PyMOL commands that place a pseudoatom at each C-alpha (Angstrom):
pseudoatom trace, name=CA, resn=MET, resi=1, chain=A, elem=C, hetatm=0, pos=[-60.908, 157.007, -1.991]
pseudoatom trace, name=CA, resn=ASN, resi=2, chain=A, elem=C, hetatm=0, pos=[-61.371, 153.251, -1.874]
pseudoatom trace, name=CA, resn=ILE, resi=3, chain=A, elem=C, hetatm=0, pos=[-64.476, 151.561, -0.501]
pseudoatom trace, name=CA, resn=ASN, resi=4, chain=A, elem=C, hetatm=0, pos=[-64.530, 148.067, 0.972]
pseudoatom trace, name=CA, resn=THR, resi=5, chain=A, elem=C, hetatm=0, pos=[-67.734, 146.292, 1.944]
pseudoatom trace, name=CA, resn=GLU, resi=6, chain=A, elem=C, hetatm=0, pos=[-67.883, 143.241, 4.187]
pseudoatom trace, name=CA, resn=ASP, resi=7, chain=A, elem=C, hetatm=0, pos=[-71.123, 141.450, 4.999]
pseudoatom trace, name=CA, resn=LYS, resi=8, chain=A, elem=C, hetatm=0, pos=[-71.379, 139.939, 8.461]
pseudoatom trace, name=CA, resn=GLU, resi=9, chain=A, elem=C, hetatm=0, pos=[-74.270, 137.924, 9.851]
pseudoatom trace, name=CA, resn=GLN, resi=10, chain=A, elem=C, hetatm=0, pos=[-75.986, 140.778, 11.741]
pseudoatom trace, name=CA, resn=TYR, resi=11, chain=A, elem=C, hetatm=0, pos=[-74.535, 143.824, 9.961]
pseudoatom trace, name=CA, resn=THR, resi=12, chain=A, elem=C, hetatm=0, pos=[-72.450, 145.128, 7.065]
pseudoatom trace, name=CA, resn=VAL, resi=13, chain=A, elem=C, hetatm=0, pos=[-69.179, 147.040, 7.355]
pseudoatom trace, name=CA, resn=VAL, resi=14, chain=A, elem=C, hetatm=0, pos=[-68.441, 149.727, 4.772]
pseudoatom trace, name=CA, resn=GLY, resi=15, chain=A, elem=C, hetatm=0, pos=[-64.854, 150.895, 5.025]
pseudoatom trace, name=CA, resn=PHE, resi=16, chain=A, elem=C, hetatm=0, pos=[-63.476, 154.051, 3.471]
pseudoatom trace, name=CA, resn=GLU, resi=17, chain=A, elem=C, hetatm=0, pos=[-59.781, 154.543, 2.726]
pseudoatom trace, name=CA, resn=GLY, resi=18, chain=A, elem=C, hetatm=0, pos=[-58.098, 157.823, 1.868]
pseudoatom trace, name=CA, resn=GLU, resi=19, chain=A, elem=C, hetatm=0, pos=[-59.800, 161.193, 1.509]
pseudoatom trace, name=CA, resn=VAL, resi=20, chain=A, elem=C, hetatm=0, pos=[-63.585, 161.464, 1.745]
pseudoatom trace, name=CA, resn=ASP, resi=21, chain=A, elem=C, hetatm=0, pos=[-64.220, 164.805, 0.089]
pseudoatom trace, name=CA, resn=LEU, resi=22, chain=A, elem=C, hetatm=0, pos=[-66.558, 166.526, -2.350]
pseudoatom trace, name=CA, resn=SER, resi=23, chain=A, elem=C, hetatm=0, pos=[-65.238, 164.567, -5.339]
pseudoatom trace, name=CA, resn=CYS, resi=24, chain=A, elem=C, hetatm=0, pos=[-66.044, 161.165, -3.851]
pseudoatom trace, name=CA, resn=SER, resi=25, chain=A, elem=C, hetatm=0, pos=[-68.713, 161.796, -1.227]
pseudoatom trace, name=CA, resn=PRO, resi=26, chain=A, elem=C, hetatm=0, pos=[-71.551, 160.876, -3.658]
pseudoatom trace, name=CA, resn=GLU, resi=27, chain=A, elem=C, hetatm=0, pos=[-69.954, 157.422, -3.970]
pseudoatom trace, name=CA, resn=ALA, resi=28, chain=A, elem=C, hetatm=0, pos=[-69.585, 157.197, -0.178]
pseudoatom trace, name=CA, resn=ARG, resi=29, chain=A, elem=C, hetatm=0, pos=[-73.220, 158.252, 0.250]
pseudoatom trace, name=CA, resn=GLN, resi=30, chain=A, elem=C, hetatm=0, pos=[-74.426, 155.627, -2.232]
pseudoatom trace, name=CA, resn=SER, resi=31, chain=A, elem=C, hetatm=0, pos=[-72.396, 152.898, -0.515]
pseudoatom trace, name=CA, resn=ILE, resi=32, chain=A, elem=C, hetatm=0, pos=[-73.987, 153.773, 2.828]
pseudoatom trace, name=CA, resn=LEU, resi=33, chain=A, elem=C, hetatm=0, pos=[-77.543, 154.079, 1.533]
pseudoatom trace, name=CA, resn=SER, resi=34, chain=A, elem=C, hetatm=0, pos=[-77.412, 150.896, -0.566]
pseudoatom trace, name=CA, resn=VAL, resi=35, chain=A, elem=C, hetatm=0, pos=[-76.586, 148.830, 2.541]
pseudoatom trace, name=CA, resn=LEU, resi=36, chain=A, elem=C, hetatm=0, pos=[-79.465, 150.443, 4.425]
pseudoatom trace, name=CA, resn=GLU, resi=37, chain=A, elem=C, hetatm=0, pos=[-81.819, 149.860, 1.483]
pseudoatom trace, name=CA, resn=GLY, resi=38, chain=A, elem=C, hetatm=0, pos=[-80.980, 146.174, 1.915]
pseudoatom trace, name=CA, resn=ASN, resi=39, chain=A, elem=C, hetatm=0, pos=[-82.367, 146.458, 5.451]
pseudoatom trace, name=CA, resn=LYS, resi=40, chain=A, elem=C, hetatm=0, pos=[-79.005, 145.704, 7.093]
pseudoatom trace, name=CA, resn=ASN, resi=41, chain=A, elem=C, hetatm=0, pos=[-77.436, 147.280, 10.175]
pseudoatom trace, name=CA, resn=LEU, resi=42, chain=A, elem=C, hetatm=0, pos=[-74.371, 149.287, 9.191]
pseudoatom trace, name=CA, resn=LEU, resi=43, chain=A, elem=C, hetatm=0, pos=[-70.953, 150.061, 10.603]
pseudoatom trace, name=CA, resn=VAL, resi=44, chain=A, elem=C, hetatm=0, pos=[-68.845, 152.612, 8.736]
pseudoatom trace, name=CA, resn=ASP, resi=45, chain=A, elem=C, hetatm=0, pos=[-65.131, 151.930, 9.188]
pseudoatom trace, name=CA, resn=LEU, resi=46, chain=A, elem=C, hetatm=0, pos=[-63.161, 155.187, 9.179]
pseudoatom trace, name=CA, resn=ALA, resi=47, chain=A, elem=C, hetatm=0, pos=[-59.824, 153.752, 10.375]
pseudoatom trace, name=CA, resn=GLN, resi=48, chain=A, elem=C, hetatm=0, pos=[-58.095, 154.405, 7.033]
pseudoatom trace, name=CA, resn=VAL, resi=49, chain=A, elem=C, hetatm=0, pos=[-59.580, 157.864, 6.407]
pseudoatom trace, name=CA, resn=SER, resi=50, chain=A, elem=C, hetatm=0, pos=[-56.863, 160.506, 6.138]
pseudoatom trace, name=CA, resn=TYR, resi=51, chain=A, elem=C, hetatm=0, pos=[-59.257, 163.414, 5.541]
pseudoatom trace, name=CA, resn=ILE, resi=52, chain=A, elem=C, hetatm=0, pos=[-63.010, 163.984, 5.607]
pseudoatom trace, name=CA, resn=ASP, resi=53, chain=A, elem=C, hetatm=0, pos=[-64.775, 167.219, 4.695]
pseudoatom trace, name=CA, resn=SER, resi=54, chain=A, elem=C, hetatm=0, pos=[-68.302, 168.477, 5.298]
pseudoatom trace, name=CA, resn=SER, resi=55, chain=A, elem=C, hetatm=0, pos=[-69.694, 166.601, 2.289]
pseudoatom trace, name=CA, resn=GLY, resi=56, chain=A, elem=C, hetatm=0, pos=[-68.325, 163.339, 3.682]
pseudoatom trace, name=CA, resn=VAL, resi=57, chain=A, elem=C, hetatm=0, pos=[-69.755, 164.127, 7.095]
pseudoatom trace, name=CA, resn=ALA, resi=58, chain=A, elem=C, hetatm=0, pos=[-73.105, 164.927, 5.437]
pseudoatom trace, name=CA, resn=SER, resi=59, chain=A, elem=C, hetatm=0, pos=[-73.086, 161.433, 3.893]
pseudoatom trace, name=CA, resn=LEU, resi=60, chain=A, elem=C, hetatm=0, pos=[-72.616, 159.941, 7.364]
pseudoatom trace, name=CA, resn=VAL, resi=61, chain=A, elem=C, hetatm=0, pos=[-75.409, 162.078, 8.819]
pseudoatom trace, name=CA, resn=GLU, resi=62, chain=A, elem=C, hetatm=0, pos=[-77.781, 161.092, 6.017]
pseudoatom trace, name=CA, resn=GLY, resi=63, chain=A, elem=C, hetatm=0, pos=[-76.976, 157.426, 6.590]
pseudoatom trace, name=CA, resn=TYR, resi=64, chain=A, elem=C, hetatm=0, pos=[-77.542, 157.792, 10.325]
pseudoatom trace, name=CA, resn=GLN, resi=65, chain=A, elem=C, hetatm=0, pos=[-80.920, 159.472, 9.767]
pseudoatom trace, name=CA, resn=SER, resi=66, chain=A, elem=C, hetatm=0, pos=[-81.954, 156.868, 7.204]
pseudoatom trace, name=CA, resn=ALA, resi=67, chain=A, elem=C, hetatm=0, pos=[-81.020, 154.029, 9.569]
pseudoatom trace, name=CA, resn=LYS, resi=68, chain=A, elem=C, hetatm=0, pos=[-83.011, 155.601, 12.410]
pseudoatom trace, name=CA, resn=LYS, resi=69, chain=A, elem=C, hetatm=0, pos=[-86.099, 155.921, 10.192]
pseudoatom trace, name=CA, resn=GLN, resi=70, chain=A, elem=C, hetatm=0, pos=[-85.830, 152.220, 9.365]
pseudoatom trace, name=CA, resn=SER, resi=71, chain=A, elem=C, hetatm=0, pos=[-85.053, 151.172, 12.972]
pseudoatom trace, name=CA, resn=LEU, resi=72, chain=A, elem=C, hetatm=0, pos=[-81.639, 149.906, 11.877]
pseudoatom trace, name=CA, resn=LYS, resi=73, chain=A, elem=C, hetatm=0, pos=[-78.386, 150.237, 13.797]
pseudoatom trace, name=CA, resn=PHE, resi=74, chain=A, elem=C, hetatm=0, pos=[-75.757, 152.641, 12.461]
pseudoatom trace, name=CA, resn=GLY, resi=75, chain=A, elem=C, hetatm=0, pos=[-72.343, 153.244, 13.940]
pseudoatom trace, name=CA, resn=LEU, resi=76, chain=A, elem=C, hetatm=0, pos=[-68.792, 154.284, 13.210]
pseudoatom trace, name=CA, resn=VAL, resi=77, chain=A, elem=C, hetatm=0, pos=[-65.847, 152.016, 13.914]
pseudoatom trace, name=CA, resn=GLY, resi=78, chain=A, elem=C, hetatm=0, pos=[-62.115, 152.593, 14.220]
pseudoatom trace, name=CA, resn=VAL, resi=79, chain=A, elem=C, hetatm=0, pos=[-62.391, 156.326, 13.578]
pseudoatom trace, name=CA, resn=SER, resi=80, chain=A, elem=C, hetatm=0, pos=[-59.017, 157.783, 12.551]
pseudoatom trace, name=CA, resn=ASP, resi=81, chain=A, elem=C, hetatm=0, pos=[-57.620, 160.816, 14.361]
pseudoatom trace, name=CA, resn=ALA, resi=82, chain=A, elem=C, hetatm=0, pos=[-58.196, 162.964, 11.252]
pseudoatom trace, name=CA, resn=ALA, resi=83, chain=A, elem=C, hetatm=0, pos=[-61.858, 161.946, 11.019]
pseudoatom trace, name=CA, resn=MET, resi=84, chain=A, elem=C, hetatm=0, pos=[-62.413, 162.196, 14.770]
pseudoatom trace, name=CA, resn=SER, resi=85, chain=A, elem=C, hetatm=0, pos=[-61.156, 165.781, 14.888]
pseudoatom trace, name=CA, resn=VAL, resi=86, chain=A, elem=C, hetatm=0, pos=[-63.763, 166.777, 12.290]
pseudoatom trace, name=CA, resn=LEU, resi=87, chain=A, elem=C, hetatm=0, pos=[-66.518, 164.861, 14.094]
pseudoatom trace, name=CA, resn=LYS, resi=88, chain=A, elem=C, hetatm=0, pos=[-65.579, 166.516, 17.395]
pseudoatom trace, name=CA, resn=LEU, resi=89, chain=A, elem=C, hetatm=0, pos=[-65.524, 169.946, 15.791]
pseudoatom trace, name=CA, resn=ALA, resi=90, chain=A, elem=C, hetatm=0, pos=[-69.093, 169.383, 14.589]
pseudoatom trace, name=CA, resn=ARG, resi=91, chain=A, elem=C, hetatm=0, pos=[-69.960, 167.709, 17.927]
pseudoatom trace, name=CA, resn=LEU, resi=92, chain=A, elem=C, hetatm=0, pos=[-71.047, 164.635, 16.001]
pseudoatom trace, name=CA, resn=ASP, resi=93, chain=A, elem=C, hetatm=0, pos=[-68.921, 162.451, 18.262]
pseudoatom trace, name=CA, resn=GLN, resi=94, chain=A, elem=C, hetatm=0, pos=[-71.828, 162.966, 20.679]
pseudoatom trace, name=CA, resn=VAL, resi=95, chain=A, elem=C, hetatm=0, pos=[-74.400, 161.850, 18.077]
pseudoatom trace, name=CA, resn=PHE, resi=96, chain=A, elem=C, hetatm=0, pos=[-72.951, 158.824, 16.319]
pseudoatom trace, name=CA, resn=PRO, resi=97, chain=A, elem=C, hetatm=0, pos=[-72.417, 155.548, 18.162]
pseudoatom trace, name=CA, resn=ILE, resi=98, chain=A, elem=C, hetatm=0, pos=[-68.631, 155.083, 17.902]
pseudoatom trace, name=CA, resn=TYR, resi=99, chain=A, elem=C, hetatm=0, pos=[-66.856, 151.767, 18.488]
pseudoatom trace, name=CA, resn=ASN, resi=100, chain=A, elem=C, hetatm=0, pos=[-63.139, 150.976, 18.668]
pseudoatom trace, name=CA, resn=SER, resi=101, chain=A, elem=C, hetatm=0, pos=[-63.643, 147.698, 16.794]
pseudoatom trace, name=CA, resn=THR, resi=102, chain=A, elem=C, hetatm=0, pos=[-66.300, 145.454, 15.280]
pseudoatom trace, name=CA, resn=GLU, resi=103, chain=A, elem=C, hetatm=0, pos=[-65.796, 143.198, 18.311]
pseudoatom trace, name=CA, resn=ASP, resi=104, chain=A, elem=C, hetatm=0, pos=[-66.815, 146.070, 20.604]
pseudoatom trace, name=CA, resn=TYR, resi=105, chain=A, elem=C, hetatm=0, pos=[-69.928, 146.626, 18.471]
pseudoatom trace, name=CA, resn=GLU, resi=106, chain=A, elem=C, hetatm=0, pos=[-70.815, 142.927, 18.662]
pseudoatom trace, name=CA, resn=LYS, resi=107, chain=A, elem=C, hetatm=0, pos=[-70.399, 142.871, 22.463]
pseudoatom trace, name=CA, resn=GLU, resi=108, chain=A, elem=C, hetatm=0, pos=[-72.724, 145.856, 22.882]
pseudoatom trace, name=CA, resn=ASN, resi=109, chain=A, elem=C, hetatm=0, pos=[-75.313, 144.659, 20.377]
pseudoatom trace, name=CA, resn=SER, resi=110, chain=A, elem=C, hetatm=0, pos=[-75.540, 140.910, 20.908]
for i in range(1, 110): cmd.bond("trace and resi %d" % i, "trace and resi %d" % (i + 1))
show_as sticks, trace
zoom trace
């Protein structure tokens, strides 16, 4: 798994590439939480995720809960078909704010 971070004016995008599984979910979790510790709104880009397991999903849930506690915005962007099928199975597509693009996020949150 590769992780890319891009700071924008109002938020940070953390993008994951490849498989988000038990072996790398601690790194994914830390990437998410470190942005939130910096008091920044967060978008997690899942467009390049080919596989995500329950540990990866748990990292997303923890980030979402942490953001809510801090009154920060948290969302998913560009969710790949592989990731979306797992989110739908867990019904988390009904929980997470999901955007097609960062532009869509900016339109809704400006």
